[in-house]
C-alpha positions in Angstrom: 148.9 256.9 170.6 150.1 256.3 167.3 152.1 258.8 166.0 153.4 259.0 162.3 156.1 261.1 160.6 157.1 261.3 156.8 160.1 262.8 157.5 164.1 262.4 157.7 164.3 260.1 161.1 167.2 262.4 162.3 165.1 265.5 162.2 162.1 263.6 164.2 164.5 261.9 166.9 166.3 265.2 167.8 163.0 266.6 168.2 161.6 264.0 170.7 161.4 264.7 174.5 164.7 263.3 176.1 164.3 260.0 178.1 160.6 259.9 176.4 160.8 255.9 174.4 160.3 252.8 176.7 161.8 250.7 173.7 163.3 250.8 170.4 162.9 248.5 167.7 164.3 249.0 164.3 165.0 247.3 161.0 167.0 250.2 159.8 168.5 250.4 156.4 171.7 249.2 155.3 174.5 247.9 153.2 173.6 244.4 151.7 175.9 242.3 149.3 176.1 243.8 145.5 173.6 241.4 143.5 172.5 239.6 146.7 168.5 238.8 146.6 166.5 236.0 148.5 163.4 235.3 147.1 161.0 236.2 145.0 160.0 240.0 146.5 157.6 240.5 143.4 160.3 242.3 141.4 161.0 244.1 144.7 165.0 243.3 144.7 165.7 243.1 141.0 166.9 246.4 140.7 170.1 248.4 140.2 169.6 249.7 144.1 170.2 245.9 144.6 172.8 245.1 142.6 175.0 247.8 144.0 174.1 246.6 147.4 171.8 249.2 148.6 169.3 246.6 149.2 166.4 247.6 146.6 166.0 251.3 148.6 166.3 254.9 146.9 167.0 255.9 150.6 169.6 253.8 151.9 172.0 256.3 153.8 171.6 256.1 157.1 174.7 256.1 159.1 174.2 254.5 162.5 176.6 256.9 164.3 174.0 259.6 163.3 171.4 258.1 164.5 172.5 256.7 167.6 173.2 259.7 170.1 169.6 260.6 169.2 168.4 257.6 170.2 170.6 257.9 173.7 169.1 261.0 174.0 165.5 260.0 173.9 165.7 256.8 175.8 164.6 256.1 179.4 166.9 254.7 181.7 167.0 250.9 182.0 165.0 250.9 178.3 165.7 247.8 175.4 166.3 248.5 172.4 166.6 246.3 169.0 168.2 246.7 165.8 168.4 244.5 163.3 171.1 243.8 161.1 173.3 241.3 158.7 176.6 239.6 158.5 178.0 242.6 156.3 177.3 245.3 159.3 177.5 243.1 162.8 180.7 244.0 163.6 180.3 247.5 162.8 177.1 247.7 164.6 178.2 246.0 167.8 181.2 248.4 168.3 178.9 251.7 167.2 176.0 250.9 169.8 178.9 250.0 172.6 181.0 253.3 171.7 177.7 255.2 172.0 177.1 254.3 175.8 175.1 251.5 175.3 175.4 248.1 176.6 175.0 244.9 174.8 173.1 242.0 176.4 173.3 239.6 173.6 172.9 239.3 169.6 169.7 236.9 169.0 169.1 235.0 165.8 165.8 235.2 163.8 165.9 231.9 161.8 163.7 232.3 158.8 162.3 229.4 156.5 163.6 230.7 153.5 167.2 230.9 152.5 169.2 233.3 150.5 171.6 231.8 147.7 175.2 231.6 148.6 178.2 229.8 147.5 179.5 229.4 151.1 176.2 228.4 152.8 173.0 229.3 151.9 171.7 232.0 154.7 168.6 231.5 156.4 168.5 234.2 159.3 169.1 237.7 160.6 170.9 239.1 163.8 168.9 241.5 165.6 171.6 243.1 168.2 169.8 243.7 172.0 171.5 246.3 174.0 169.8 248.3 176.9 170.2 252.2 178.4 171.6 252.5 181.5 170.7 249.8 184.4 170.0 246.2 183.4 166.6 245.3 183.1 165.3 241.4 182.8 163.0 240.8 180.2 159.1 240.2 180.7 159.0 236.6 179.9 162.5 235.0 180.7 162.0 231.4 179.0 162.2 233.2 175.4 165.3 231.3 173.6 168.1 233.5 171.8 166.8 231.7 168.2 163.5 233.0 167.5 161.8 230.8 164.3 159.1 232.4 162.7 158.0 232.1 159.1 159.3 234.9 156.8 155.9 236.7 155.5 154.9 235.8 151.8 153.7 238.3 149.3 155.7 240.9 151.0 154.6 244.4 150.9 158.0 246.0 151.7 161.1 244.3 151.1 162.1 244.3 154.7 159.0 243.4 156.1 159.1 241.0 159.3 157.0 238.8 160.6 154.6 240.5 163.5 154.4 237.5 165.3 158.5 237.9 165.7 157.9 241.6 166.3 155.5 240.6 169.0 157.7 238.5 171.1 159.8 241.4 171.2 157.7 244.1 172.3 155.7 241.9 175.1 159.6 241.1 176.4 161.0 244.7 176.3 157.9 247.0 177.4 154.5 246.9 179.1 151.1 248.3 177.8 150.8 251.9 177.3 154.7 251.8 176.9 156.1 254.2 173.8 157.7 251.8 171.3 159.7 253.4 168.4 160.4 252.6 165.4 162.4 255.1 163.4 162.5 253.6 159.9 159.0 251.6 160.1 159.1 250.4 156.2 155.5 248.7 156.1 154.5 249.5 159.6 154.3 246.2 161.0 156.0 247.5 164.3 152.9 250.0 164.9 150.6 247.1 164.0 151.7 244.5 166.9 152.0 247.6 169.2 148.3 248.0 168.3 147.7 244.2 169.4 149.7 245.0 172.6 148.2 248.2 173.6 151.1 249.8 173.4 151.7 253.7 172.1 153.6 253.7 169.0 156.2 256.4 166.7 156.9 255.4 163.8 159.1 257.1 161.1 159.6 256.7 157.7 161.0 258.9 154.9 159.6 257.3 151.7 156.6 258.9 151.3 155.2 255.3 149.0 156.0 253.2 152.2 154.8 256.1 154.5 151.3 256.0 153.1 151.3 252.0 152.9 152.4 251.8 156.6 149.8 254.4 158.1 146.9 252.6 155.6 147.9 249.0 157.5 148.1 250.5 160.6 144.5 251.8 160.2 143.2 249.0 158.9 144.5 246.6 161.5 143.5 249.1 164.1 139.7 248.7 162.4 140.0 244.7 162.4 140.9 244.8 166.0 138.2 246.8 167.1 135.8 245.0 164.9 136.9 241.8 166.2 138.4 242.3 169.3 
């Protein structure tokens, strides 16, 4: 099952059945450092929206306190969630997630192979807040380290595109085959591609029409390649 929605995620989340989602994995929009960018994204980040701290996106006004209650409603008891963020938003995201009633396990680190230019240490990582709803449930691969080393994708089709192998680690650890994985701002659709490889069901939401069509095509092509080559 692959369900894709080109809509505002708040509208779709409000329509999902209660306790119907087994896992959440998302890199939602958040404020970035004004004028900050990291590498050559083919012009993605050389824009006015980057220079004012919106990360290069037209749509970057999603408030964490608006979507957290909807996530809590649709996530199952003992389900896991992963929300990615940066230094600027880490504390506020922690507080908002805890205040909503979720329990935070820990903050994972994605260690990249590239750096973001900075006068005060060059950033080469992102944060992944790992949390749960309700009772505790162990991850499937208990030997996984909290620092995850994966190369940043080359020739990105989306400024926030993540390596598929990184997403597969998180999905394998916090879901089982045929479980429903939700990415409510799916961007280029890499989470959906990972779910196809791992035999998970996927719900993907993306407001930007251009990126939605890109994600839809990438997931379809990936599914076709998997069926062809196994």
